[in-house]
PDB file of all heavy atoms in Angstrom:
ATOM      1  N   MET A   1      62.263 -55.829  39.040  1.00  0.00           N
ATOM      2  CA  MET A   1      61.720 -54.833  38.143  1.00  0.00           C
ATOM      3  C   MET A   1      60.659 -54.037  38.917  1.00  0.00           C
ATOM      4  O   MET A   1      59.899 -54.599  39.696  1.00  0.00           O
ATOM      5  CB  MET A   1      61.095 -55.493  36.916  1.00  0.00           C
ATOM      6  CG  MET A   1      60.419 -54.454  36.024  1.00  0.00           C
ATOM      7  SD  MET A   1      59.501 -55.174  34.653  1.00  0.00           S
ATOM      8  CE  MET A   1      60.830 -55.681  33.622  1.00  0.00           C
ATOM      9  N   LEU A   2      60.660 -52.766  38.682  1.00  0.00           N
ATOM     10  CA  LEU A   2      59.664 -51.858  39.286  1.00  0.00           C
ATOM     11  C   LEU A   2      58.788 -51.300  38.190  1.00  0.00           C
ATOM     12  O   LEU A   2      59.291 -50.764  37.182  1.00  0.00           O
ATOM     13  CB  LEU A   2      60.388 -50.744  40.019  1.00  0.00           C
ATOM     14  CG  LEU A   2      59.553 -49.653  40.643  1.00  0.00           C
ATOM     15  CD1 LEU A   2      58.647 -50.212  41.723  1.00  0.00           C
ATOM     16  CD2 LEU A   2      60.494 -48.568  41.223  1.00  0.00           C
ATOM     17  N   LEU A   3      57.483 -51.428  38.362  1.00  0.00           N
ATOM     18  CA  LEU A   3      56.529 -50.913  37.423  1.00  0.00           C
ATOM     19  C   LEU A   3      55.715 -49.819  38.064  1.00  0.00           C
ATOM     20  O   LEU A   3      55.126 -50.038  39.121  1.00  0.00           O
ATOM     21  CB  LEU A   3      55.602 -52.036  36.934  1.00  0.00           C
ATOM     22  CG  LEU A   3      54.423 -51.659  36.061  1.00  0.00           C
ATOM     23  CD1 LEU A   3      54.934 -51.176  34.696  1.00  0.00           C
ATOM     24  CD2 LEU A   3      53.500 -52.855  35.883  1.00  0.00           C
ATOM     25  N   LEU A   4      55.708 -48.630  37.473  1.00  0.00           N
ATOM     26  CA  LEU A   4      54.928 -47.519  37.999  1.00  0.00           C
ATOM     27  C   LEU A   4      53.753 -47.266  37.084  1.00  0.00           C
ATOM     28  O   LEU A   4      53.899 -47.283  35.862  1.00  0.00           O
ATOM     29  CB  LEU A   4      55.795 -46.267  38.096  1.00  0.00           C
ATOM     30  CG  LEU A   4      57.032 -46.378  38.996  1.00  0.00           C
ATOM     31  CD1 LEU A   4      57.916 -45.160  38.843  1.00  0.00           C
ATOM     32  CD2 LEU A   4      56.621 -46.581  40.449  1.00  0.00           C
ATOM     33  N   GLY A   5      52.578 -46.992  37.685  1.00  0.00           N
ATOM     34  CA  GLY A   5      51.373 -46.786  36.892  1.00  0.00           C
ATOM     35  C   GLY A   5      51.140 -45.347  36.547  1.00  0.00           C
ATOM     36  O   GLY A   5      51.704 -44.415  37.138  1.00  0.00           O
ATOM     37  N   HIS A   6      50.278 -45.148  35.571  1.00  0.00           N
ATOM     38  CA  HIS A   6      49.865 -43.811  35.155  1.00  0.00           C
ATOM     39  C   HIS A   6      49.104 -43.131  36.283  1.00  0.00           C
ATOM     40  O   HIS A   6      48.350 -43.773  37.011  1.00  0.00           O
ATOM     41  CB  HIS A   6      48.948 -43.953  33.929  1.00  0.00           C
ATOM     42  CG  HIS A   6      48.618 -42.648  33.285  1.00  0.00           C
ATOM     43  ND1 HIS A   6      47.551 -41.876  33.706  1.00  0.00           N
ATOM     44  CD2 HIS A   6      49.176 -41.995  32.258  1.00  0.00           C
ATOM     45  CE1 HIS A   6      47.495 -40.805  32.976  1.00  0.00           C
ATOM     46  NE2 HIS A   6      48.467 -40.837  32.084  1.00  0.00           N
ATOM     47  N   GLU A   7      49.313 -41.849  36.455  1.00  0.00           N
ATOM     48  CA  GLU A   7      48.710 -41.133  37.567  1.00  0.00           C
ATOM     49  C   GLU A   7      47.197 -41.172  37.597  1.00  0.00           C
ATOM     50  O   GLU A   7      46.573 -41.143  38.657  1.00  0.00           O
ATOM     51  CB  GLU A   7      49.183 -39.679  37.558  1.00  0.00           C
ATOM     52  CG  GLU A   7      50.659 -39.549  37.824  1.00  0.00           C
ATOM     53  CD  GLU A   7      51.133 -38.127  37.691  1.00  0.00           C
ATOM     54  OE1 GLU A   7      50.428 -37.216  38.107  1.00  0.00           O
ATOM     55  OE2 GLU A   7      52.251 -37.934  37.159  1.00  0.00           O
ATOM     56  N   HIS A   8      46.567 -41.252  36.428  1.00  0.00           N
ATOM     57  CA  HIS A   8      45.094 -41.253  36.397  1.00  0.00           C
ATOM     58  C   HIS A   8      44.522 -42.611  36.098  1.00  0.00           C
ATOM     59  O   HIS A   8      43.455 -42.977  36.592  1.00  0.00           O
ATOM     60  CB  HIS A   8      44.580 -40.260  35.352  1.00  0.00           C
ATOM     61  CG  HIS A   8      44.925 -38.836  35.667  1.00  0.00           C
ATOM     62  ND1 HIS A   8      44.532 -37.802  34.918  1.00  0.00           N
ATOM     63  CD2 HIS A   8      45.655 -38.287  36.653  1.00  0.00           C
ATOM     64  CE1 HIS A   8      44.986 -36.657  35.414  1.00  0.00           C
ATOM     65  NE2 HIS A   8      45.671 -36.946  36.477  1.00  0.00           N
ATOM     66  N   HIS A   9      45.209 -43.379  35.287  1.00  0.00           N
ATOM     67  CA  HIS A   9      44.671 -44.668  34.821  1.00  0.00           C
ATOM     68  C   HIS A   9      45.266 -45.881  35.484  1.00  0.00           C
ATOM     69  O   HIS A   9      44.797 -46.990  35.270  1.00  0.00           O
ATOM     70  CB  HIS A   9      44.845 -44.775  33.317  1.00  0.00           C
ATOM     71  CG  HIS A   9      44.297 -43.593  32.564  1.00  0.00           C
ATOM     72  ND1 HIS A   9      42.954 -43.299  32.466  1.00  0.00           N
ATOM     73  CD2 HIS A   9      44.912 -42.598  31.891  1.00  0.00           C
ATOM     74  CE1 HIS A   9      42.784 -42.217  31.779  1.00  0.00           C
ATOM     75  NE2 HIS A   9      43.964 -41.747  31.412  1.00  0.00           N
ATOM     76  N   GLY A  10      46.326 -45.699  36.259  1.00  0.00           N
ATOM     77  CA  GLY A  10      46.969 -46.815  36.945  1.00  0.00           C
ATOM     78  C   GLY A  10      47.673 -47.736  35.961  1.00  0.00           C
ATOM     79  O   GLY A  10      48.193 -47.306  34.938  1.00  0.00           O
ATOM     80  N   VAL A  11      47.675 -49.028  36.284  1.00  0.00           N
ATOM     81  CA  VAL A  11      48.286 -50.060  35.440  1.00  0.00           C
ATOM     82  C   VAL A  11      47.194 -50.899  34.855  1.00  0.00           C
ATOM     83  O   VAL A  11      46.269 -51.305  35.566  1.00  0.00           O
ATOM     84  CB  VAL A  11      49.261 -50.944  36.275  1.00  0.00           C
ATOM     85  CG1 VAL A  11      49.859 -52.034  35.451  1.00  0.00           C
ATOM     86  CG2 VAL A  11      50.354 -50.083  36.895  1.00  0.00           C
ATOM     87  N   PRO A  12      47.214 -51.173  33.543  1.00  0.00           N
ATOM     88  CA  PRO A  12      46.161 -51.980  32.936  1.00  0.00           C
ATOM     89  C   PRO A  12      46.025 -53.345  33.616  1.00  0.00           C
ATOM     90  O   PRO A  12      47.011 -53.957  34.072  1.00  0.00           O
ATOM     91  CB  PRO A  12      46.639 -52.158  31.484  1.00  0.00           C
ATOM     92  CG  PRO A  12      47.587 -51.029  31.258  1.00  0.00           C
ATOM     93  CD  PRO A  12      48.227 -50.760  32.585  1.00  0.00           C
ATOM     94  N   ASP A  13      44.793 -53.843  33.694  1.00  0.00           N
ATOM     95  CA  ASP A  13      44.482 -55.135  34.336  1.00  0.00           C
ATOM     96  C   ASP A  13      45.299 -56.264  33.753  1.00  0.00           C
ATOM     97  O   ASP A  13      45.754 -57.171  34.460  1.00  0.00           O
ATOM     98  CB  ASP A  13      42.992 -55.450  34.240  1.00  0.00           C
ATOM     99  CG  ASP A  13      42.158 -54.525  35.114  1.00  0.00           C
ATOM    100  OD1 ASP A  13      42.694 -53.952  36.110  1.00  0.00           O
ATOM    101  OD2 ASP A  13      40.973 -54.369  34.813  1.00  0.00           O
ATOM    102  N   GLU A  14      45.495 -56.273  32.422  1.00  0.00           N
ATOM    103  CA  GLU A  14      46.267 -57.373  31.819  1.00  0.00           C
ATOM    104  C   GLU A  14      47.722 -57.372  32.253  1.00  0.00           C
ATOM    105  O   GLU A  14      48.362 -58.413  32.282  1.00  0.00           O
ATOM    106  CB  GLU A  14      46.123 -57.376  30.280  1.00  0.00           C
ATOM    107  CG  GLU A  14      46.601 -56.130  29.608  1.00  0.00           C
ATOM    108  CD  GLU A  14      45.549 -55.053  29.466  1.00  0.00           C
ATOM    109  OE1 GLU A  14      44.467 -55.148  30.068  1.00  0.00           O
ATOM    110  OE2 GLU A  14      45.826 -54.054  28.767  1.00  0.00           O
ATOM    111  N   VAL A  15      48.253 -56.225  32.607  1.00  0.00           N
ATOM    112  CA  VAL A  15      49.628 -56.120  33.117  1.00  0.00           C
ATOM    113  C   VAL A  15      49.666 -56.551  34.577  1.00  0.00           C
ATOM    114  O   VAL A  15      50.554 -57.293  35.007  1.00  0.00           O
ATOM    115  CB  VAL A  15      50.194 -54.720  32.928  1.00  0.00           C
ATOM    116  CG1 VAL A  15      51.567 -54.587  33.556  1.00  0.00           C
ATOM    117  CG2 VAL A  15      50.246 -54.356  31.457  1.00  0.00           C
ATOM    118  N   LEU A  16      48.672 -56.114  35.358  1.00  0.00           N
ATOM    119  CA  LEU A  16      48.628 -56.464  36.772  1.00  0.00           C
ATOM    120  C   LEU A  16      48.504 -57.985  36.972  1.00  0.00           C
ATOM    121  O   LEU A  16      48.986 -58.495  38.001  1.00  0.00           O
ATOM    122  CB  LEU A  16      47.398 -55.781  37.429  1.00  0.00           C
ATOM    123  CG  LEU A  16      47.568 -54.327  37.795  1.00  0.00           C
ATOM    124  CD1 LEU A  16      46.272 -53.782  38.365  1.00  0.00           C
ATOM    125  CD2 LEU A  16      48.690 -54.113  38.737  1.00  0.00           C
ATOM    126  N   ALA A  17      47.942 -58.690  36.062  1.00  0.00           N
ATOM    127  CA  ALA A  17      47.806 -60.127  36.158  1.00  0.00           C
ATOM    128  C   ALA A  17      49.165 -60.818  36.225  1.00  0.00           C
ATOM    129  O   ALA A  17      49.294 -61.929  36.750  1.00  0.00           O
ATOM    130  CB  ALA A  17      46.995 -60.679  34.995  1.00  0.00           C
ATOM    131  N   ASP A  18      50.216 -60.183  35.703  1.00  0.00           N
ATOM    132  CA  ASP A  18      51.557 -60.780  35.646  1.00  0.00           C
ATOM    133  C   ASP A  18      52.523 -60.312  36.713  1.00  0.00           C
ATOM    134  O   ASP A  18      53.684 -60.729  36.722  1.00  0.00           O
ATOM    135  CB  ASP A  18      52.155 -60.551  34.255  1.00  0.00           C
ATOM    136  CG  ASP A  18      51.433 -61.280  33.168  1.00  0.00           C
ATOM    137  OD1 ASP A  18      50.865 -62.355  33.453  1.00  0.00           O
ATOM    138  OD2 ASP A  18      51.390 -60.774  32.031  1.00  0.00           O
ATOM    139  N   VAL A  19      52.098 -59.443  37.613  1.00  0.00           N
ATOM    140  CA  VAL A  19      53.030 -58.892  38.598  1.00  0.00           C
ATOM    141  C   VAL A  19      53.059 -59.798  39.849  1.00  0.00           C
ATOM    142  O   VAL A  19      52.080 -60.519  40.151  1.00  0.00           O
ATOM    143  CB  VAL A  19      52.696 -57.457  39.028  1.00  0.00           C
ATOM    144  CG1 VAL A  19      52.729 -56.525  37.826  1.00  0.00           C
ATOM    145  CG2 VAL A  19      51.359 -57.367  39.730  1.00  0.00           C
ATOM    146  N   ASP A  20      54.164 -59.784  40.558  1.00  0.00           N
ATOM    147  CA  ASP A  20      54.335 -60.578  41.779  1.00  0.00           C
ATOM    148  C   ASP A  20      53.707 -59.898  42.991  1.00  0.00           C
ATOM    149  O   ASP A  20      53.185 -60.566  43.882  1.00  0.00           O
ATOM    150  CB  ASP A  20      55.795 -60.839  42.062  1.00  0.00           C
ATOM    151  CG  ASP A  20      56.449 -61.716  41.002  1.00  0.00           C
ATOM    152  OD1 ASP A  20      55.773 -62.589  40.467  1.00  0.00           O
ATOM    153  OD2 ASP A  20      57.643 -61.497  40.715  1.00  0.00           O
ATOM    154  N   GLU A  21      53.797 -58.590  43.047  1.00  0.00           N
ATOM    155  CA  GLU A  21      53.332 -57.862  44.197  1.00  0.00           C
ATOM    156  C   GLU A  21      52.859 -56.480  43.750  1.00  0.00           C
ATOM    157  O   GLU A  21      53.446 -55.873  42.862  1.00  0.00           O
ATOM    158  CB  GLU A  21      54.452 -57.701  45.229  1.00  0.00           C
ATOM    159  CG  GLU A  21      54.045 -57.150  46.527  1.00  0.00           C
ATOM    160  CD  GLU A  21      55.157 -57.176  47.580  1.00  0.00           C
ATOM    161  OE1 GLU A  21      56.140 -57.878  47.359  1.00  0.00           O
ATOM    162  OE2 GLU A  21      55.012 -56.479  48.578  1.00  0.00           O
ATOM    163  N   CYS A  22      51.810 -55.976  44.394  1.00  0.00           N
ATOM    164  CA  CYS A  22      51.277 -54.683  44.051  1.00  0.00           C
ATOM    165  C   CYS A  22      51.156 -53.878  45.343  1.00  0.00           C
ATOM    166  O   CYS A  22      50.628 -54.381  46.355  1.00  0.00           O
ATOM    167  CB  CYS A  22      49.901 -54.836  43.392  1.00  0.00           C
ATOM    168  SG  CYS A  22      49.169 -53.279  42.885  1.00  0.00           S
ATOM    169  N   VAL A  23      51.638 -52.653  45.345  1.00  0.00           N
ATOM    170  CA  VAL A  23      51.525 -51.801  46.539  1.00  0.00           C
ATOM    171  C   VAL A  23      50.907 -50.465  46.139  1.00  0.00           C
ATOM    172  O   VAL A  23      51.007 -50.037  44.970  1.00  0.00           O
ATOM    173  CB  VAL A  23      52.887 -51.544  47.206  1.00  0.00           C
ATOM    174  CG1 VAL A  23      53.497 -52.821  47.713  1.00  0.00           C
ATOM    175  CG2 VAL A  23      53.850 -50.839  46.292  1.00  0.00           C
ATOM    176  N   GLU A  24      50.269 -49.816  47.076  1.00  0.00           N
ATOM    177  CA  GLU A  24      49.742 -48.496  46.895  1.00  0.00           C
ATOM    178  C   GLU A  24      50.329 -47.617  47.974  1.00  0.00           C
ATOM    179  O   GLU A  24      50.516 -48.043  49.113  1.00  0.00           O
ATOM    180  CB  GLU A  24      48.229 -48.463  46.989  1.00  0.00           C
ATOM    181  CG  GLU A  24      47.540 -49.136  45.835  1.00  0.00           C
ATOM    182  CD  GLU A  24      46.038 -49.021  45.892  1.00  0.00           C
ATOM    183  OE1 GLU A  24      45.538 -48.031  46.495  1.00  0.00           O
ATOM    184  OE2 GLU A  24      45.365 -49.931  45.423  1.00  0.00           O
ATOM    185  N   ILE A  25      50.638 -46.366  47.657  1.00  0.00           N
ATOM    186  CA  ILE A  25      51.186 -45.421  48.618  1.00  0.00           C
ATOM    187  C   ILE A  25      50.024 -44.588  49.147  1.00  0.00           C
ATOM    188  O   ILE A  25      49.368 -43.905  48.363  1.00  0.00           O
ATOM    189  CB  ILE A  25      52.252 -44.522  47.955  1.00  0.00           C
ATOM    190  CG1 ILE A  25      53.392 -45.391  47.424  1.00  0.00           C
ATOM    191  CG2 ILE A  25      52.753 -43.511  48.980  1.00  0.00           C
ATOM    192  CD1 ILE A  25      54.380 -44.605  46.592  1.00  0.00           C
ATOM    193  N   PRO A  26      49.718 -44.673  50.459  1.00  0.00           N
ATOM    194  CA  PRO A  26      48.642 -43.885  50.988  1.00  0.00           C
ATOM    195  C   PRO A  26      48.974 -42.392  50.914  1.00  0.00           C
ATOM    196  O   PRO A  26      50.125 -41.990  51.045  1.00  0.00           O
ATOM    197  CB  PRO A  26      48.507 -44.338  52.449  1.00  0.00           C
ATOM    198  CG  PRO A  26      49.815 -44.970  52.775  1.00  0.00           C
ATOM    199  CD  PRO A  26      50.412 -45.455  51.468  1.00  0.00           C
ATOM    200  N   LYS A  27      47.968 -41.585  50.671  1.00  0.00           N
ATOM    201  CA  LYS A  27      48.174 -40.150  50.544  1.00  0.00           C
ATOM    202  C   LYS A  27      47.090 -39.414  51.308  1.00  0.00           C
ATOM    203  O   LYS A  27      45.912 -39.713  51.163  1.00  0.00           O
ATOM    204  CB  LYS A  27      48.112 -39.784  49.064  1.00  0.00           C
ATOM    205  CG  LYS A  27      48.367 -38.332  48.805  1.00  0.00           C
ATOM    206  CD  LYS A  27      48.297 -38.067  47.309  1.00  0.00           C
ATOM    207  CE  LYS A  27      48.380 -36.613  47.008  1.00  0.00           C
ATOM    208  NZ  LYS A  27      47.449 -35.752  47.720  1.00  0.00           N
ATOM    209  N   ALA A  28      47.509 -38.464  52.119  1.00  0.00           N
ATOM    210  CA  ALA A  28      46.579 -37.587  52.847  1.00  0.00           C
ATOM    211  C   ALA A  28      46.497 -36.243  52.171  1.00  0.00           C
ATOM    212  O   ALA A  28      47.401 -35.865  51.421  1.00  0.00           O
ATOM    213  CB  ALA A  28      47.040 -37.436  54.291  1.00  0.00           C
ATOM    214  N   GLY A  29      45.412 -35.553  52.375  1.00  0.00           N
ATOM    215  CA  GLY A  29      45.291 -34.199  51.806  1.00  0.00           C
ATOM    216  C   GLY A  29      44.529 -34.226  50.482  1.00  0.00           C
ATOM    217  O   GLY A  29      43.888 -35.191  50.132  1.00  0.00           O
ATOM    218  N   TRP A  30      44.675 -33.129  49.751  1.00  0.00           N
ATOM    219  CA  TRP A  30      43.925 -33.007  48.487  1.00  0.00           C
ATOM    220  C   TRP A  30      44.668 -33.662  47.339  1.00  0.00           C
ATOM    221  O   TRP A  30      45.855 -33.909  47.434  1.00  0.00           O
ATOM    222  CB  TRP A  30      43.629 -31.556  48.214  1.00  0.00           C
ATOM    223  CG  TRP A  30      44.853 -30.708  48.054  1.00  0.00           C
ATOM    224  CD1 TRP A  30      45.545 -30.069  49.078  1.00  0.00           C
ATOM    225  CD2 TRP A  30      45.566 -30.409  46.884  1.00  0.00           C
ATOM    226  NE1 TRP A  30      46.623 -29.412  48.586  1.00  0.00           N
ATOM    227  CE2 TRP A  30      46.685 -29.617  47.215  1.00  0.00           C
ATOM    228  CE3 TRP A  30      45.400 -30.756  45.558  1.00  0.00           C
ATOM    229  CZ2 TRP A  30      47.600 -29.149  46.298  1.00  0.00           C
ATOM    230  CZ3 TRP A  30      46.333 -30.301  44.630  1.00  0.00           C
ATOM    231  CH2 TRP A  30      47.394 -29.507  45.008  1.00  0.00           C
ATOM    232  N   GLY A  31      43.967 -33.930  46.296  1.00  0.00           N
ATOM    233  CA  GLY A  31      44.558 -34.591  45.122  1.00  0.00           C
ATOM    234  C   GLY A  31      44.359 -36.071  45.194  1.00  0.00           C
ATOM    235  O   GLY A  31      44.279 -36.668  46.265  1.00  0.00           O
ATOM    236  N   ALA A  32      44.260 -36.687  44.053  1.00  0.00           N
ATOM    237  CA  ALA A  32      43.947 -38.122  43.973  1.00  0.00           C
ATOM    238  C   ALA A  32      45.198 -39.008  43.939  1.00  0.00           C
ATOM    239  O   ALA A  32      45.144 -40.172  44.262  1.00  0.00           O
ATOM    240  CB  ALA A  32      43.080 -38.405  42.772  1.00  0.00           C
ATOM    241  N   SER A  33      46.345 -38.456  43.517  1.00  0.00           N
ATOM    242  CA  SER A  33      47.530 -39.290  43.365  1.00  0.00           C
ATOM    243  C   SER A  33      48.799 -38.469  43.501  1.00  0.00           C
ATOM    244  O   SER A  33      48.787 -37.241  43.447  1.00  0.00           O
ATOM    245  CB  SER A  33      47.523 -39.984  41.982  1.00  0.00           C
ATOM    246  OG  SER A  33      47.693 -39.010  40.955  1.00  0.00           O
ATOM    247  N   LEU A  34      49.894 -39.206  43.678  1.00  0.00           N
ATOM    248  CA  LEU A  34      51.196 -38.581  43.698  1.00  0.00           C
ATOM    249  C   LEU A  34      51.735 -38.520  42.272  1.00  0.00           C
ATOM    250  O   LEU A  34      51.383 -39.336  41.417  1.00  0.00           O
ATOM    251  CB  LEU A  34      52.192 -39.415  44.519  1.00  0.00           C
ATOM    252  CG  LEU A  34      51.897 -39.556  45.998  1.00  0.00           C
ATOM    253  CD1 LEU A  34      52.860 -40.553  46.621  1.00  0.00           C
ATOM    254  CD2 LEU A  34      52.067 -38.209  46.691  1.00  0.00           C
ATOM    255  N   ASP A  35      52.571 -37.570  41.988  1.00  0.00           N
ATOM    256  CA  ASP A  35      53.277 -37.523  40.709  1.00  0.00           C
ATOM    257  C   ASP A  35      54.097 -38.806  40.623  1.00  0.00           C
ATOM    258  O   ASP A  35      54.642 -39.291  41.606  1.00  0.00           O
ATOM    259  CB  ASP A  35      54.179 -36.274  40.724  1.00  0.00           C
ATOM    260  CG  ASP A  35      54.949 -36.129  39.468  1.00  0.00           C
ATOM    261  OD1 ASP A  35      56.035 -36.761  39.384  1.00  0.00           O
ATOM    262  OD2 ASP A  35      54.528 -35.374  38.585  1.00  0.00           O
ATOM    263  N   VAL A  36      54.192 -39.351  39.445  1.00  0.00           N
ATOM    264  CA  VAL A  36      54.876 -40.647  39.269  1.00  0.00           C
ATOM    265  C   VAL A  36      56.377 -40.562  39.695  1.00  0.00           C
ATOM    266  O   VAL A  36      56.901 -41.537  40.227  1.00  0.00           O
ATOM    267  CB  VAL A  36      54.717 -41.190  37.817  1.00  0.00           C
ATOM    268  CG1 VAL A  36      55.531 -40.385  36.836  1.00  0.00           C
ATOM    269  CG2 VAL A  36      55.084 -42.677  37.750  1.00  0.00           C
ATOM    270  N   THR A  37      56.998 -39.427  39.494  1.00  0.00           N
ATOM    271  CA  THR A  37      58.404 -39.316  39.955  1.00  0.00           C
ATOM    272  C   THR A  37      58.515 -39.314  41.480  1.00  0.00           C
ATOM    273  O   THR A  37      59.470 -39.886  42.023  1.00  0.00           O
ATOM    274  CB  THR A  37      59.089 -38.047  39.364  1.00  0.00           C
ATOM    275  OG1 THR A  37      58.345 -36.908  39.717  1.00  0.00           O
ATOM    276  CG2 THR A  37      59.186 -38.122  37.866  1.00  0.00           C
ATOM    277  N   VAL A  38      57.560 -38.711  42.143  1.00  0.00           N
ATOM    278  CA  VAL A  38      57.542 -38.725  43.617  1.00  0.00           C
ATOM    279  C   VAL A  38      57.276 -40.128  44.091  1.00  0.00           C
ATOM    280  O   VAL A  38      57.974 -40.621  44.998  1.00  0.00           O
ATOM    281  CB  VAL A  38      56.513 -37.722  44.154  1.00  0.00           C
ATOM    282  CG1 VAL A  38      56.375 -37.851  45.668  1.00  0.00           C
ATOM    283  CG2 VAL A  38      56.865 -36.285  43.768  1.00  0.00           C
ATOM    284  N   ALA A  39      56.291 -40.800  43.535  1.00  0.00           N
ATOM    285  CA  ALA A  39      56.002 -42.175  43.930  1.00  0.00           C
ATOM    286  C   ALA A  39      57.197 -43.090  43.695  1.00  0.00           C
ATOM    287  O   ALA A  39      57.537 -43.874  44.576  1.00  0.00           O
ATOM    288  CB  ALA A  39      54.773 -42.674  43.179  1.00  0.00           C
ATOM    289  N   GLY A  40      57.838 -42.979  42.559  1.00  0.00           N
ATOM    290  CA  GLY A  40      59.015 -43.790  42.277  1.00  0.00           C
ATOM    291  C   GLY A  40      60.129 -43.510  43.250  1.00  0.00           C
ATOM    292  O   GLY A  40      60.819 -44.435  43.713  1.00  0.00           O
ATOM    293  N   SER A  41      60.352 -42.279  43.590  1.00  0.00           N
ATOM    294  CA  SER A  41      61.377 -41.914  44.560  1.00  0.00           C
ATOM    295  C   SER A  41      61.099 -42.526  45.924  1.00  0.00           C
ATOM    296  O   SER A  41      62.006 -43.020  46.616  1.00  0.00           O
ATOM    297  CB  SER A  41      61.502 -40.403  44.694  1.00  0.00           C
ATOM    298  OG  SER A  41      61.904 -39.820  43.495  1.00  0.00           O
ATOM    299  N   LEU A  42      59.845 -42.478  46.358  1.00  0.00           N
ATOM    300  CA  LEU A  42      59.490 -43.066  47.641  1.00  0.00           C
ATOM    301  C   LEU A  42      59.732 -44.573  47.669  1.00  0.00           C
ATOM    302  O   LEU A  42      60.253 -45.128  48.631  1.00  0.00           O
ATOM    303  CB  LEU A  42      58.025 -42.784  47.966  1.00  0.00           C
ATOM    304  CG  LEU A  42      57.664 -41.342  48.300  1.00  0.00           C
ATOM    305  CD1 LEU A  42      56.161 -41.154  48.347  1.00  0.00           C
ATOM    306  CD2 LEU A  42      58.340 -40.901  49.586  1.00  0.00           C
ATOM    307  N   VAL A  43      59.344 -45.268  46.597  1.00  0.00           N
ATOM    308  CA  VAL A  43      59.563 -46.702  46.507  1.00  0.00           C
ATOM    309  C   VAL A  43      61.028 -47.029  46.494  1.00  0.00           C
ATOM    310  O   VAL A  43      61.495 -47.946  47.207  1.00  0.00           O
ATOM    311  CB  VAL A  43      58.813 -47.290  45.279  1.00  0.00           C
ATOM    312  CG1 VAL A  43      59.209 -48.734  45.057  1.00  0.00           C
ATOM    313  CG2 VAL A  43      57.327 -47.112  45.428  1.00  0.00           C
ATOM    314  N   LEU A  44      61.819 -46.359  45.684  1.00  0.00           N
ATOM    315  CA  LEU A  44      63.261 -46.616  45.617  1.00  0.00           C
ATOM    316  C   LEU A  44      63.945 -46.335  46.955  1.00  0.00           C
ATOM    317  O   LEU A  44      64.856 -47.071  47.365  1.00  0.00           O
ATOM    318  CB  LEU A  44      63.915 -45.799  44.516  1.00  0.00           C
ATOM    319  CG  LEU A  44      63.527 -46.250  43.075  1.00  0.00           C
ATOM    320  CD1 LEU A  44      64.083 -45.292  42.066  1.00  0.00           C
ATOM    321  CD2 LEU A  44      63.992 -47.650  42.822  1.00  0.00           C
ATOM    322  N   TYR A  45      63.526 -45.274  47.639  1.00  0.00           N
ATOM    323  CA  TYR A  45      64.050 -44.955  48.951  1.00  0.00           C
ATOM    324  C   TYR A  45      63.832 -46.144  49.922  1.00  0.00           C
ATOM    325  O   TYR A  45      64.714 -46.544  50.642  1.00  0.00           O
ATOM    326  CB  TYR A  45      63.353 -43.709  49.455  1.00  0.00           C
ATOM    327  CG  TYR A  45      63.923 -43.139  50.739  1.00  0.00           C
ATOM    328  CD1 TYR A  45      65.059 -42.335  50.731  1.00  0.00           C
ATOM    329  CD2 TYR A  45      63.293 -43.357  51.954  1.00  0.00           C
ATOM    330  CE1 TYR A  45      65.558 -41.783  51.902  1.00  0.00           C
ATOM    331  CE2 TYR A  45      63.777 -42.809  53.138  1.00  0.00           C
ATOM    332  CZ  TYR A  45      64.931 -42.031  53.113  1.00  0.00           C
ATOM    333  OH  TYR A  45      65.419 -41.491  54.255  1.00  0.00           O
ATOM    334  N   ARG A  46      62.617 -46.676  49.888  1.00  0.00           N
ATOM    335  CA  ARG A  46      62.271 -47.807  50.761  1.00  0.00           C
ATOM    336  C   ARG A  46      63.055 -49.053  50.355  1.00  0.00           C
ATOM    337  O   ARG A  46      63.590 -49.763  51.222  1.00  0.00           O
ATOM    338  CB  ARG A  46      60.774 -48.054  50.681  1.00  0.00           C
ATOM    339  CG  ARG A  46      60.270 -49.231  51.500  1.00  0.00           C
ATOM    340  CD  ARG A  46      60.441 -48.943  52.972  1.00  0.00           C
ATOM    341  NE  ARG A  46      60.039 -50.078  53.757  1.00  0.00           N
ATOM    342  CZ  ARG A  46      59.103 -50.033  54.691  1.00  0.00           C
ATOM    343  NH1 ARG A  46      58.528 -48.902  54.961  1.00  0.00           N
ATOM    344  NH2 ARG A  46      58.796 -51.110  55.360  1.00  0.00           N
ATOM    345  N   LEU A  47      63.165 -49.322  49.054  1.00  0.00           N
ATOM    346  CA  LEU A  47      63.892 -50.510  48.612  1.00  0.00           C
ATOM    347  C   LEU A  47      65.387 -50.425  48.907  1.00  0.00           C
ATOM    348  O   LEU A  47      66.031 -51.445  49.133  1.00  0.00           O
ATOM    349  CB  LEU A  47      63.705 -50.703  47.086  1.00  0.00           C
ATOM    350  CG  LEU A  47      62.308 -51.163  46.653  1.00  0.00           C
ATOM    351  CD1 LEU A  47      62.229 -51.169  45.141  1.00  0.00           C
ATOM    352  CD2 LEU A  47      62.011 -52.539  47.225  1.00  0.00           C
ATOM    353  N   ALA A  48      65.903 -49.221  49.005  1.00  0.00           N
ATOM    354  CA  ALA A  48      67.314 -49.013  49.347  1.00  0.00           C
ATOM    355  C   ALA A  48      67.575 -49.229  50.850  1.00  0.00           C
ATOM    356  O   ALA A  48      68.723 -49.177  51.289  1.00  0.00           O
ATOM    357  CB  ALA A  48      67.759 -47.622  48.924  1.00  0.00           C
ATOM    358  N   GLY A  49      66.508 -49.415  51.581  1.00  0.00           N
ATOM    359  CA  GLY A  49      66.658 -49.663  53.014  1.00  0.00           C
ATOM    360  C   GLY A  49      66.822 -48.403  53.844  1.00  0.00           C
ATOM    361  O   GLY A  49      67.322 -48.452  54.979  1.00  0.00           O
ATOM    362  N   LEU A  50      66.431 -47.281  53.297  1.00  0.00           N
ATOM    363  CA  LEU A  50      66.620 -45.992  53.995  1.00  0.00           C
ATOM    364  C   LEU A  50      65.388 -45.605  54.804  1.00  0.00           C
ATOM    365  O   LEU A  50      65.393 -44.569  55.457  1.00  0.00           O
ATOM    366  CB  LEU A  50      66.990 -44.911  52.972  1.00  0.00           C
ATOM    367  CG  LEU A  50      68.242 -45.170  52.177  1.00  0.00           C
ATOM    368  CD1 LEU A  50      68.419 -44.171  51.065  1.00  0.00           C
ATOM    369  CD2 LEU A  50      69.458 -45.183  53.099  1.00  0.00           C
ATOM    370  N   ALA A  51      64.346 -46.395  54.747  1.00  0.00           N
ATOM    371  CA  ALA A  51      63.157 -46.094  55.509  1.00  0.00           C
ATOM    372  C   ALA A  51      62.702 -47.295  56.278  1.00  0.00           C
ATOM    373  O   ALA A  51      62.958 -48.405  55.975  1.00  0.00           O
ATOM    374  CB  ALA A  51      62.010 -45.614  54.586  1.00  0.00           C
TER     375      ALA A  51
END
């Protein structure tokens, strides 16, 4: 299962307590976060073994 967090608020602490692994995607440049669809695409690309 893949859980994506809210762009501004992330994932609630009570949900994070039940996950097996947590990753963050580093981002350079301006802006505080990636759009959730972009972040999900990057993670799925990596999980598919394409990166």
